[in-house]
mmCIF file as gemmi writes it, N, C-alpha and C atoms, coordinates in Angstrom:
data_model
loop_
_atom_site.group_PDB
_atom_site.id
_atom_site.type_symbol
_atom_site.label_atom_id
_atom_site.label_alt_id
_atom_site.label_comp_id
_atom_site.label_asym_id
_atom_site.label_entity_id
_atom_site.label_seq_id
_atom_site.pdbx_PDB_ins_code
_atom_site.Cartn_x
_atom_site.Cartn_y
_atom_site.Cartn_z
_atom_site.occupancy
_atom_site.B_iso_or_equiv
_atom_site.pdbx_formal_charge
_atom_site.auth_seq_id
_atom_site.auth_asym_id
_atom_site.pdbx_PDB_model_num
ATOM 1 N N . MET Axp A 1 ? 0.842 -1.167 0 1 0 ? 1 A 1
ATOM 2 C CA . MET Axp A 1 ? 0 0 0 1 0 ? 1 A 1
ATOM 3 C C . MET Axp A 1 ? 0.89 1.233 0 1 0 ? 1 A 1
ATOM 4 N N . CYS Axp A 2 ? 0.647 2.125 -0.896 1 0 ? 2 A 1
ATOM 5 C CA . CYS Axp A 2 ? 1.466 3.327 -1.029 1 0 ? 2 A 1
ATOM 6 C C . CYS Axp A 2 ? 0.674 4.531 -0.53 1 0 ? 2 A 1
ATOM 7 N N . LEU Axp A 3 ? 1.234 5.214 0.454 1 0 ? 3 A 1
ATOM 8 C CA . LEU Axp A 3 ? 0.586 6.399 1 1 0 ? 3 A 1
ATOM 9 C C . LEU Axp A 3 ? 1.312 7.648 0.523 1 0 ? 3 A 1
ATOM 10 N N . PRO Axp A 4 ? 0.578 8.702 0.262 1 0 ? 4 A 1
ATOM 11 C CA . PRO Axp A 4 ? 1.25 9.942 -0.14 1 0 ? 4 A 1
ATOM 12 C C . PRO Axp A 4 ? 2.091 10.49 1.008 1 0 ? 4 A 1
ATOM 13 N N . SER Axp A 5 ? 3.179 11.167 0.663 1 0 ? 5 A 1
ATOM 14 C CA . SER Axp A 5 ? 4.086 11.665 1.691 1 0 ? 5 A 1
ATOM 15 C C . SER Axp A 5 ? 3.479 12.816 2.488 1 0 ? 5 A 1
ATOM 16 N N . SER Axp A 6 ? 2.596 13.582 1.884 1 0 ? 6 A 1
ATOM 17 C CA . SER Axp A 6 ? 1.947 14.664 2.62 1 0 ? 6 A 1
ATOM 18 C C . SER Axp A 6 ? 0.484 14.747 2.192 1 0 ? 6 A 1
ATOM 19 N N . VAL Axp A 7 ? -0.343 15.055 3.151 1 0 ? 7 A 1
ATOM 20 C CA . VAL Axp A 7 ? -1.771 15.17 2.899 1 0 ? 7 A 1
ATOM 21 C C . VAL Axp A 7 ? -2.175 16.601 3.199 1 0 ? 7 A 1
ATOM 22 N N . VAL Axp A 8 ? -2.918 17.195 2.307 1 0 ? 8 A 1
ATOM 23 C CA . VAL Axp A 8 ? -3.38 18.563 2.506 1 0 ? 8 A 1
ATOM 24 C C . VAL Axp A 8 ? -4.826 18.507 2.974 1 0 ? 8 A 1
ATOM 25 N N . TRP Axp A 9 ? -5.055 19.001 4.171 1 0 ? 9 A 1
ATOM 26 C CA . TRP Axp A 9 ? -6.399 19.024 4.739 1 0 ? 9 A 1
ATOM 27 C C . TRP Axp A 9 ? -6.967 20.428 4.648 1 0 ? 9 A 1
ATOM 28 N N . THR Axp A 10 ? -8.262 20.496 4.493 1 0 ? 10 A 1
ATOM 29 C CA . THR Axp A 10 ? -8.934 21.791 4.538 1 0 ? 10 A 1
ATOM 30 C C . THR Axp A 10 ? -8.989 22.236 5.999 1 0 ? 10 A 1
ATOM 31 N N . PRO Axp A 11 ? -9.208 23.518 6.233 1 0 ? 11 A 1
ATOM 32 C CA . PRO Axp A 11 ? -9.344 23.962 7.632 1 0 ? 11 A 1
ATOM 33 C C . PRO Axp A 11 ? -10.46 23.214 8.371 1 0 ? 11 A 1
ATOM 34 N N . ARG Axp A 12 ? -11.541 22.915 7.69 1 0 ? 12 A 1
ATOM 35 C CA . ARG Axp A 12 ? -12.657 22.177 8.314 1 0 ? 12 A 1
ATOM 36 C C . ARG Axp A 12 ? -12.217 20.77 8.713 1 0 ? 12 A 1
ATOM 37 N N . GLU Axp A 13 ? -11.486 20.092 7.836 1 0 ? 13 A 1
ATOM 38 C CA . GLU Axp A 13 ? -11.001 18.747 8.145 1 0 ? 13 A 1
ATOM 39 C C . GLU Axp A 13 ? -10.018 18.774 9.317 1 0 ? 13 A 1
ATOM 40 N N . THR Axp A 14 ? -9.18 19.792 9.371 1 0 ? 14 A 1
ATOM 41 C CA . THR Axp A 14 ? -8.232 19.928 10.473 1 0 ? 14 A 1
ATOM 42 C C . THR Axp A 14 ? -8.966 20.118 11.793 1 0 ? 14 A 1
ATOM 43 N N . GLU Axp A 15 ? -9.981 20.983 11.796 1 0 ? 15 A 1
ATOM 44 C CA . GLU Axp A 15 ? -10.771 21.202 13.011 1 0 ? 15 A 1
ATOM 45 C C . GLU Axp A 15 ? -11.477 19.924 13.451 1 0 ? 15 A 1
ATOM 46 N N . LEU Axp A 16 ? -12.033 19.18 12.506 1 0 ? 16 A 1
ATOM 47 C CA . LEU Axp A 16 ? -12.704 17.92 12.844 1 0 ? 16 A 1
ATOM 48 C C . LEU Axp A 16 ? -11.726 16.904 13.425 1 0 ? 16 A 1
ATOM 49 N N . ALA Axp A 17 ? -10.525 16.837 12.846 1 0 ? 17 A 1
ATOM 50 C CA . ALA Axp A 17 ? -9.517 15.902 13.347 1 0 ? 17 A 1
ATOM 51 C C . ALA Axp A 17 ? -9.088 16.282 14.763 1 0 ? 17 A 1
ATOM 52 N N . LEU Axp A 18 ? -8.895 17.57 15.02 1 0 ? 18 A 1
ATOM 53 C CA . LEU Axp A 18 ? -8.518 18.016 16.363 1 0 ? 18 A 1
ATOM 54 C C . LEU Axp A 18 ? -9.636 17.754 17.362 1 0 ? 18 A 1
ATOM 55 N N . TRP Axp A 19 ? -10.863 17.988 16.96 1 0 ? 19 A 1
ATOM 56 C CA . TRP Axp A 19 ? -12.013 17.732 17.836 1 0 ? 19 A 1
ATOM 57 C C . TRP Axp A 19 ? -12.075 16.247 18.199 1 0 ? 19 A 1
ATOM 58 N N . ALA Axp A 20 ? -11.914 15.381 17.185 1 0 ? 20 A 1
ATOM 59 C CA . ALA Axp A 20 ? -11.966 13.937 17.425 1 0 ? 20 A 1
ATOM 60 C C . ALA Axp A 20 ? -10.826 13.493 18.337 1 0 ? 20 A 1
ATOM 61 N N . PHE Axp A 21 ? -9.633 14.047 18.133 1 0 ? 21 A 1
ATOM 62 C CA . PHE Axp A 21 ? -8.49 13.691 18.975 1 0 ? 21 A 1
ATOM 63 C C . PHE Axp A 21 ? -8.725 14.096 20.423 1 0 ? 21 A 1
ATOM 64 N N . ARG Axp A 22 ? -9.249 15.298 20.64 1 0 ? 22 A 1
ATOM 65 C CA . ARG Axp A 22 ? -9.521 15.748 22.013 1 0 ? 22 A 1
ATOM 66 C C . ARG Axp A 22 ? -10.555 14.86 22.689 1 0 ? 22 A 1
ATOM 67 N N . LYS Axp A 23 ? -11.593 14.495 21.947 1 0 ? 23 A 1
ATOM 68 C CA . LYS Axp A 23 ? -12.622 13.607 22.504 1 0 ? 23 A 1
ATOM 69 C C . LYS Axp A 23 ? -12.022 12.249 22.851 1 0 ? 23 A 1
ATOM 70 N N . TRP Axp A 24 ? -11.206 11.705 21.948 1 0 ? 24 A 1
ATOM 71 C CA . TRP Axp A 24 ? -10.582 10.409 22.181 1 0 ? 24 A 1
ATOM 72 C C . TRP Axp A 24 ? -9.693 10.456 23.423 1 0 ? 24 A 1
ATOM 73 N N . ARG Axp A 25 ? -8.909 11.537 23.553 1 0 ? 25 A 1
ATOM 74 C CA . ARG Axp A 25 ? -8.004 11.666 24.694 1 0 ? 25 A 1
ATOM 75 C C . ARG Axp A 25 ? -8.795 11.747 26.001 1 0 ? 25 A 1
ATOM 76 N N . PHE Axp A 26 ? -9.887 12.501 26.004 1 0 ? 26 A 1
ATOM 77 C CA . PHE Axp A 26 ? -10.723 12.612 27.199 1 0 ? 26 A 1
ATOM 78 C C . PHE Axp A 26 ? -11.297 11.253 27.585 1 0 ? 26 A 1
ATOM 79 N N . TYR Axp A 27 ? -11.832 10.52 26.619 1 0 ? 27 A 1
ATOM 80 C CA . TYR Axp A 27 ? -12.434 9.224 26.918 1 0 ? 27 A 1
ATOM 81 C C . TYR Axp A 27 ? -11.392 8.191 27.305 1 0 ? 27 A 1
ATOM 82 N N . GLN Axp A 28 ? -10.179 8.327 26.776 1 0 ? 28 A 1
ATOM 83 C CA . GLN Axp A 28 ? -9.11 7.405 27.144 1 0 ? 28 A 1
ATOM 84 C C . GLN Axp A 28 ? -8.816 7.525 28.636 1 0 ? 28 A 1
ATOM 85 N N . PHE Axp A 29 ? -8.692 8.751 29.135 1 0 ? 29 A 1
ATOM 86 C CA . PHE Axp A 29 ? -8.398 8.944 30.55 1 0 ? 29 A 1
ATOM 87 C C . PHE Axp A 29 ? -9.603 8.642 31.42 1 0 ? 29 A 1
ATOM 88 N N . THR Axp A 30 ? -10.808 8.854 30.896 1 0 ? 30 A 1
ATOM 89 C CA . THR Axp A 30 ? -12.018 8.504 31.632 1 0 ? 30 A 1
ATOM 90 C C . THR Axp A 30 ? -12.065 7 31.852 1 0 ? 30 A 1
ATOM 91 N N . SER Axp A 31 ? -11.695 6.234 30.835 1 0 ? 31 A 1
ATOM 92 C CA . SER Axp A 31 ? -11.679 4.776 30.965 1 0 ? 31 A 1
ATOM 93 C C . SER Axp A 31 ? -10.656 4.339 32.009 1 0 ? 31 A 1
ATOM 94 N N . LEU Axp A 32 ? -9.5 4.985 32.021 1 0 ? 32 A 1
ATOM 95 C CA . LEU Axp A 32 ? -8.475 4.655 33.012 1 0 ? 32 A 1
ATOM 96 C C . LEU Axp A 32 ? -8.975 4.97 34.413 1 0 ? 32 A 1
ATOM 97 N N . ARG Axp A 33 ? -9.627 6.126 34.569 1 0 ? 33 A 1
ATOM 98 C CA . ARG Axp A 33 ? -10.174 6.498 35.872 1 0 ? 33 A 1
ATOM 99 C C . ARG Axp A 33 ? -11.21 5.476 36.332 1 0 ? 33 A 1
ATOM 100 N N . ASP Axp A 34 ? -12.086 5.054 35.426 1 0 ? 34 A 1
ATOM 101 C CA . ASP Axp A 34 ? -13.104 4.063 35.78 1 0 ? 34 A 1
ATOM 102 C C . ASP Axp A 34 ? -12.467 2.737 36.182 1 0 ? 34 A 1
ATOM 103 N N . LEU Axp A 35 ? -11.402 2.36 35.49 1 0 ? 35 A 1
ATOM 104 C CA . LEU Axp A 35 ? -10.699 1.126 35.822 1 0 ? 35 A 1
ATOM 105 C C . LEU Axp A 35 ? -10.096 1.208 37.222 1 0 ? 35 A 1
ATOM 106 N N . LEU Axp A 36 ? -9.476 2.346 37.537 1 0 ? 36 A 1
ATOM 107 C CA . LEU Axp A 36 ? -8.88 2.506 38.866 1 0 ? 36 A 1
ATOM 108 C C . LEU Axp A 36 ? -9.941 2.505 39.954 1 0 ? 36 A 1
ATOM 109 N N . TRP Axp A 37 ? -11.061 3.181 39.731 1 0 ? 37 A 1
ATOM 110 C CA . TRP Axp A 37 ? -12.138 3.188 40.722 1 0 ? 37 A 1
ATOM 111 C C . TRP Axp A 37 ? -12.726 1.794 40.886 1 0 ? 37 A 1
ATOM 112 N N . GLY Axp A 38 ? -12.775 1.029 39.803 1 0 ? 38 A 1
ATOM 113 C CA . GLY Axp A 38 ? -13.297 -0.33 39.882 1 0 ? 38 A 1
ATOM 114 C C . GLY Axp A 38 ? -12.429 -1.225 40.746 1 0 ? 38 A 1
ATOM 115 N N . ASN Axp A 39 ? -11.133 -0.965 40.767 1 0 ? 39 A 1
ATOM 116 C CA . ASN Axp A 39 ? -10.217 -1.773 41.573 1 0 ? 39 A 1
ATOM 117 C C . ASN Axp A 39 ? -10.07 -1.247 42.996 1 0 ? 39 A 1
ATOM 118 N N . ALA Axp A 40 ? -10.634 -0.091 43.29 1 0 ? 40 A 1
ATOM 119 C CA . ALA Axp A 40 ? -10.512 0.497 44.627 1 0 ? 40 A 1
ATOM 120 C C . ALA Axp A 40 ? -11.141 -0.396 45.687 1 0 ? 40 A 1
ATOM 121 N N . ILE Axp A 41 ? -12.18 -1.134 45.34 1 0 ? 41 A 1
ATOM 122 C CA . ILE Axp A 41 ? -12.846 -2.013 46.308 1 0 ? 41 A 1
ATOM 123 C C . ILE Axp A 41 ? -11.889 -3.095 46.804 1 0 ? 41 A 1
ATOM 124 N N . PHE Axp A 42 ? -10.994 -3.556 45.93 1 0 ? 42 A 1
ATOM 125 C CA . PHE Axp A 42 ? -10.033 -4.582 46.337 1 0 ? 42 A 1
ATOM 126 C C . PHE Axp A 42 ? -9.036 -4.016 47.354 1 0 ? 42 A 1
ATOM 127 N N . LEU Axp A 43 ? -8.6 -2.778 47.143 1 0 ? 43 A 1
ATOM 128 C CA . LEU Axp A 43 ? -7.691 -2.143 48.094 1 0 ? 43 A 1
ATOM 129 C C . LEU Axp A 43 ? -8.383 -1.927 49.436 1 0 ? 43 A 1
ATOM 130 N N . LYS Axp A 44 ? -9.628 -1.498 49.395 1 0 ? 44 A 1
ATOM 131 C CA . LYS Axp A 44 ? -10.383 -1.286 50.631 1 0 ? 44 A 1
ATOM 132 C C . LYS Axp A 44 ? -10.537 -2.596 51.397 1 0 ? 44 A 1
ATOM 133 N N . GLU Axp A 45 ? -10.842 -3.66 50.691 1 0 ? 45 A 1
ATOM 134 C CA . GLU Axp A 45 ? -11.001 -4.971 51.334 1 0 ? 45 A 1
ATOM 135 C C . GLU Axp A 45 ? -9.672 -5.456 51.914 1 0 ? 45 A 1
ATOM 136 N N . ALA Axp A 46 ? -8.582 -5.251 51.176 1 0 ? 46 A 1
ATOM 137 C CA . ALA Axp A 46 ? -7.263 -5.655 51.677 1 0 ? 46 A 1
ATOM 138 C C . ALA Axp A 46 ? -6.905 -4.885 52.945 1 0 ? 46 A 1
ATOM 139 N N . ASN Axp A 47 ? -7.23 -3.61 52.98 1 0 ? 47 A 1
ATOM 140 C CA . ASN Axp A 47 ? -6.96 -2.817 54.181 1 0 ? 47 A 1
ATOM 141 C C . ASN Axp A 47 ? -7.805 -3.294 55.354 1 0 ? 47 A 1
ATOM 142 N N . ALA Axp A 48 ? -9.059 -3.642 55.105 1 0 ? 48 A 1
ATOM 143 C CA . ALA Axp A 48 ? -9.929 -4.136 56.176 1 0 ? 48 A 1
ATOM 144 C C . ALA Axp A 48 ? -9.396 -5.45 56.736 1 0 ? 48 A 1
ATOM 145 N N . ILE Axp A 49 ? -8.953 -6.337 55.867 1 0 ? 49 A 1
ATOM 146 C CA . ILE Axp A 49 ? -8.399 -7.622 56.312 1 0 ? 49 A 1
ATOM 147 C C . ILE Axp A 49 ? -7.118 -7.391 57.107 1 0 ? 49 A 1
ATOM 148 N N . SER Axp A 50 ? -6.28 -6.455 56.638 1 0 ? 50 A 1
ATOM 149 C CA . SER Axp A 50 ? -5.026 -6.193 57.349 1 0 ? 50 A 1
ATOM 150 C C . SER Axp A 50 ? -5.291 -5.638 58.748 1 0 ? 50 A 1
ATOM 151 N N . VAL Axp A 51 ? -6.343 -4.839 58.897 1 0 ? 51 A 1
ATOM 152 C CA . VAL Axp A 51 ? -6.697 -4.324 60.224 1 0 ? 51 A 1
ATOM 153 C C . VAL Axp A 51 ? -7.13 -5.475 61.121 1 0 ? 51 A 1
ATOM 154 N N . GLU Axp A 52 ? -7.923 -6.382 60.565 1 0 ? 52 A 1
ATOM 155 C CA . GLU Axp A 52 ? -8.362 -7.543 61.345 1 0 ? 52 A 1
ATOM 156 C C . GLU Axp A 52 ? -7.18 -8.395 61.778 1 0 ? 52 A 1
ATOM 157 N N . LEU Axp A 53 ? -6.193 -8.515 60.922 1 0 ? 53 A 1
ATOM 158 C CA . LEU Axp A 53 ? -5.018 -9.333 61.229 1 0 ? 53 A 1
ATOM 159 C C . LEU Axp A 53 ? -3.931 -8.528 61.942 1 0 ? 53 A 1
ATOM 160 N N . LYS Axp A 54 ? -4.21 -7.248 62.18 1 0 ? 54 A 1
ATOM 161 C CA . LYS Axp A 54 ? -3.262 -6.343 62.837 1 0 ? 54 A 1
ATOM 162 C C . LYS Axp A 54 ? -1.926 -6.281 62.098 1 0 ? 54 A 1
ATOM 163 N N . LYS Axp A 55 ? -2.019 -6.162 60.794 1 0 ? 55 A 1
ATOM 164 C CA . LYS Axp A 55 ? -0.823 -6.042 59.961 1 0 ? 55 A 1
ATOM 165 C C . LYS Axp A 55 ? -0.838 -4.677 59.301 1 0 ? 55 A 1
ATOM 166 N N . LYS Axp A 56 ? 0.346 -4.189 58.981 1 0 ? 56 A 1
ATOM 167 C CA . LYS Axp A 56 ? 0.449 -2.912 58.288 1 0 ? 56 A 1
ATOM 168 C C . LYS Axp A 56 ? 0.628 -3.175 56.803 1 0 ? 56 A 1
ATOM 169 N N . VAL Axp A 57 ? -0.124 -2.439 56 1 0 ? 57 A 1
ATOM 170 C CA . VAL Axp A 57 ? -0.02 -2.537 54.548 1 0 ? 57 A 1
ATOM 171 C C . VAL Axp A 57 ? 0.455 -1.193 54.044 1 0 ? 57 A 1
ATOM 172 N N . GLY Axp A 58 ? 1.527 -1.193 53.28 1 0 ? 58 A 1
ATOM 173 C CA . GLY Axp A 58 ? 2.055 0.063 52.755 1 0 ? 58 A 1
ATOM 174 C C . GLY Axp A 58 ? 2.111 0.039 51.249 1 0 ? 58 A 1
ATOM 175 N N . CYS Axp A 59 ? 2.217 1.214 50.684 1 0 ? 59 A 1
ATOM 176 C CA . CYS Axp A 59 ? 2.349 1.342 49.235 1 0 ? 59 A 1
ATOM 177 C C . CYS Axp A 59 ? 3.821 1.251 48.863 1 0 ? 59 A 1
ATOM 178 N N . LEU Axp A 60 ? 4.074 0.804 47.66 1 0 ? 60 A 1
ATOM 179 C CA . LEU Axp A 60 ? 5.449 0.713 47.171 1 0 ? 60 A 1
ATOM 180 C C . LEU Axp A 60 ? 5.951 2.053 46.738 1 0 ? 60 A 1
């Protein structure tokens, strides 16, 4: 497949591409945030168990 070395976009196409990129970047970090919040319950449970066992749990 041969791609041209440079592509000329209209101002409208450039604005649409930038808009799509910003949206993608926002949703990418939103997904990461949701993933971290989803795993927070495991950390909370581990801390509760460590309190019951009278052990200290620290972060690396």
